[in-house]
BAMILO-430365 format. One record per residue (C-alpha): residue number from 1; chain; x negated, y negated, z. Coordinates in steps of 0.05 Angstrom, whole numbers, plus 5000, padded with zeros to 4 digits. Layout:
REM BAMILO-430365
+------+-------+------+-------+------+
: resi : chain : east : north :   up :
+------+-------+------+-------+------+
:  NUM :     A :    X :     Y :    Z :
...
+------+-------+------+-------+------+
This chain:
REM BAMILO-430365
+------+-------+------+-------+------+
: resi : chain : east : north :   up :
+------+-------+------+-------+------+
:    1 :     A : 4877 :  4808 : 4942 :
:    2 :     A : 4896 :  4738 : 4921 :
:    3 :     A : 4969 :  4722 : 4914 :
:    4 :     A : 4981 :  4661 : 4871 :
:    5 :     A : 5054 :  4654 : 4890 :
:    6 :     A : 5047 :  4658 : 4965 :
:    7 :     A : 4986 :  4634 : 5003 :
:    8 :     A : 4974 :  4669 : 5069 :
:    9 :     A : 4919 :  4677 : 5120 :
:   10 :     A : 4895 :  4748 : 5113 :
:   11 :     A : 4838 :  4790 : 5139 :
:   12 :     A : 4802 :  4848 : 5107 :
:   13 :     A : 4805 :  4915 : 5143 :
:   14 :     A : 4762 :  4975 : 5124 :
:   15 :     A : 4755 :  5049 : 5140 :
:   16 :     A : 4705 :  5103 : 5121 :
:   17 :     A : 4733 :  5163 : 5083 :
:   18 :     A : 4718 :  5237 : 5090 :
:   19 :     A : 4746 :  5292 : 5047 :
:   20 :     A : 4777 :  5336 : 5100 :
:   21 :     A : 4831 :  5377 : 5066 :
:   22 :     A : 4862 :  5395 : 5133 :
:   23 :     A : 4874 :  5320 : 5147 :
:   24 :     A : 4933 :  5314 : 5100 :
:   25 :     A : 5002 :  5343 : 5101 :
:   26 :     A : 5039 :  5349 : 5034 :
:   27 :     A : 5112 :  5332 : 5043 :
:   28 :     A : 5163 :  5356 : 4993 :
:   29 :     A : 5188 :  5284 : 4983 :
:   30 :     A : 5118 :  5255 : 4973 :
:   31 :     A : 5098 :  5242 : 4901 :
:   32 :     A : 5052 :  5198 : 4861 :
:   33 :     A : 5078 :  5130 : 4837 :
:   34 :     A : 5087 :  5123 : 4761 :
:   35 :     A : 5097 :  5062 : 4716 :
:   36 :     A : 5170 :  5082 : 4710 :
:   37 :     A : 5178 :  5064 : 4784 :
:   38 :     A : 5166 :  4989 : 4773 :
:   39 :     A : 5240 :  4968 : 4778 :
:   40 :     A : 5250 :  5011 : 4841 :
:   41 :     A : 5186 :  4983 : 4871 :
:   42 :     A : 5211 :  4913 : 4860 :
:   43 :     A : 5275 :  4929 : 4898 :
:   44 :     A : 5236 :  4964 : 4953 :
:   45 :     A : 5186 :  4906 : 4961 :
:   46 :     A : 5242 :  4855 : 4963 :
:   47 :     A : 5280 :  4889 : 5019 :
:   48 :     A : 5217 :  4912 : 5056 :
:   49 :     A : 5188 :  4842 : 5060 :
:   50 :     A : 5252 :  4802 : 5068 :
:   51 :     A : 5249 :  4761 : 5132 :
:   52 :     A : 5179 :  4785 : 5150 :
:   53 :     A : 5114 :  4747 : 5155 :
:   54 :     A : 5099 :  4772 : 5084 :
:   55 :     A : 5164 :  4746 : 5055 :
:   56 :     A : 5142 :  4704 : 4995 :
:   57 :     A : 5213 :  4679 : 4983 :
:   58 :     A : 5213 :  4713 : 4916 :
:   59 :     A : 5271 :  4746 : 4879 :
:   60 :     A : 5274 :  4821 : 4869 :
:   61 :     A : 5253 :  4811 : 4796 :
:   62 :     A : 5190 :  4774 : 4818 :
:   63 :     A : 5171 :  4832 : 4863 :
:   64 :     A : 5180 :  4879 : 4804 :
:   65 :     A : 5132 :  4834 : 4765 :
:   66 :     A : 5082 :  4839 : 4823 :
:   67 :     A : 5088 :  4915 : 4821 :
:   68 :     A : 5078 :  4914 : 4746 :
:   69 :     A : 5017 :  4870 : 4754 :
:   70 :     A : 4986 :  4918 : 4804 :
:   71 :     A : 5000 :  4979 : 4761 :
:   72 :     A : 4977 :  4940 : 4699 :
:   73 :     A : 4909 :  4926 : 4728 :
:   74 :     A : 4914 :  4852 : 4745 :
:   75 :     A : 4881 :  4865 : 4813 :
:   76 :     A : 4831 :  4917 : 4789 :
:   77 :     A : 4843 :  4985 : 4760 :
:   78 :     A : 4905 :  5017 : 4789 :
:   79 :     A : 4891 :  5086 : 4819 :
:   80 :     A : 4953 :  5129 : 4806 :
:   81 :     A : 4923 :  5190 : 4840 :
:   82 :     A : 4920 :  5151 : 4906 :
:   83 :     A : 4986 :  5113 : 4899 :
:   84 :     A : 5044 :  5149 : 4933 :
:   85 :     A : 5119 :  5144 : 4943 :
:   86 :     A : 5166 :  5178 : 4991 :
:   87 :     A : 5231 :  5193 : 4955 :
:   88 :     A : 5298 :  5219 : 4976 :
:   89 :     A : 5357 :  5233 : 4930 :
:   90 :     A : 5321 :  5196 : 4873 :
:   91 :     A : 5310 :  5133 : 4915 :
:   92 :     A : 5241 :  5108 : 4934 :
:   93 :     A : 5243 :  5096 : 5010 :
:   94 :     A : 5169 :  5078 : 5019 :
:   95 :     A : 5110 :  5066 : 4973 :
:   96 :     A : 5036 :  5053 : 4975 :
:   97 :     A : 4998 :  5024 : 4916 :
:   98 :     A : 4922 :  5029 : 4910 :
:   99 :     A : 4875 :  4995 : 4862 :
:  100 :     A : 4800 :  4984 : 4854 :
:  101 :     A : 4793 :  4909 : 4865 :
:  102 :     A : 4718 :  4900 : 4853 :
:  103 :     A : 4708 :  4838 : 4898 :
:  104 :     A : 4723 :  4881 : 4959 :
:  105 :     A : 4670 :  4933 : 4941 :
:  106 :     A : 4717 :  4992 : 4949 :
:  107 :     A : 4788 :  5013 : 4932 :
:  108 :     A : 4842 :  4972 : 4966 :
:  109 :     A : 4910 :  4993 : 4991 :
:  110 :     A : 4946 :  4935 : 4957 :
:  111 :     A : 5016 :  4946 : 4983 :
:  112 :     A : 5051 :  4990 : 5034 :
:  113 :     A : 5126 :  4979 : 5037 :
:  114 :     A : 5182 :  5016 : 5072 :
:  115 :     A : 5257 :  5004 : 5065 :
:  116 :     A : 5284 :  4972 : 5129 :
:  117 :     A : 5325 :  5032 : 5150 :
:  118 :     A : 5260 :  5074 : 5153 :
:  119 :     A : 5216 :  5025 : 5191 :
:  120 :     A : 5176 :  5059 : 5246 :
:  121 :     A : 5193 :  5127 : 5216 :
:  122 :     A : 5120 :  5147 : 5203 :
:  123 :     A : 5127 :  5136 : 5127 :
:  124 :     A : 5073 :  5082 : 5127 :
:  125 :     A : 5023 :  5126 : 5163 :
:  126 :     A : 5039 :  5185 : 5117 :
:  127 :     A : 5027 :  5141 : 5056 :
:  128 :     A : 4963 :  5108 : 5081 :
:  129 :     A : 4934 :  5175 : 5101 :
:  130 :     A : 4953 :  5207 : 5035 :
:  131 :     A : 4920 :  5148 : 4998 :
:  132 :     A : 4857 :  5155 : 5040 :
:  133 :     A : 4853 :  5230 : 5029 :
:  134 :     A : 4864 :  5221 : 4954 :
:  135 :     A : 4810 :  5168 : 4951 :
:  136 :     A : 4761 :  5213 : 4988 :
:  137 :     A : 4774 :  5270 : 4939 :
:  138 :     A : 4759 :  5220 : 4883 :
:  139 :     A : 4689 :  5211 : 4916 :
:  140 :     A : 4702 :  5144 : 4948 :
:  141 :     A : 4667 :  5133 : 5015 :
:  142 :     A : 4710 :  5077 : 5042 :
:  143 :     A : 4774 :  5038 : 5028 :
:  144 :     A : 4804 :  4973 : 5052 :
:  145 :     A : 4867 :  4933 : 5060 :
:  146 :     A : 4880 :  4858 : 5064 :
:  147 :     A : 4928 :  4847 : 5122 :
:  148 :     A : 4964 :  4782 : 5137 :
:  149 :     A : 4941 :  4753 : 5203 :
:  150 :     A : 4994 :  4762 : 5257 :
:  151 :     A : 5029 :  4818 : 5219 :
:  152 :     A : 5029 :  4861 : 5281 :
:  153 :     A : 5065 :  4920 : 5248 :
:  154 :     A : 5013 :  4925 : 5192 :
:  155 :     A : 4955 :  4916 : 5241 :
:  156 :     A : 4982 :  4972 : 5285 :
:  157 :     A : 4993 :  5017 : 5224 :
:  158 :     A : 4924 :  5008 : 5195 :
:  159 :     A : 4890 :  5012 : 5262 :
:  160 :     A : 4926 :  5078 : 5276 :
:  161 :     A : 4899 :  5103 : 5209 :
:  162 :     A : 4827 :  5088 : 5226 :
:  163 :     A : 4819 :  5018 : 5196 :
:  164 :     A : 4782 :  4963 : 5232 :
:  165 :     A : 4782 :  4889 : 5217 :
:  166 :     A : 4719 :  4866 : 5182 :
:  167 :     A : 4681 :  4813 : 5222 :
:  168 :     A : 4688 :  4744 : 5191 :
+------+-------+------+-------+------+
């Protein structure tokens, strides 16, 4: 999805979906994202992306505006039933936002973010798989993600969840 504040070289990754109810595990701290989460999402995105290849050099408040734009439909209709957060003690530790960005031809995982202390904890995989399962139950047959080229962590995550880069 285009980002007007931070140009980056990104590649589209896709995966087919199947509604296999045994494929998902429901964790007690997994819940759907709501519009009330926008401030917390801004904080999460700021710290999750700080110093990474996806660091846009934006302030926390700008990341909150980005979250509000996604939930508000700026990048296609937000899909709350497929957007998930992992929460502990009232704090969002990881989140995944999904929308239906029509130019991609299928729903897109717009953002996956995990607080630095939880990197490599499996939260990203849990969220991506929960999003994929939710999209399948909503009768979608595939989904995608736009991944920054050379973001090795994101490429590993999405590959491990069944996504493959689309040929240029």
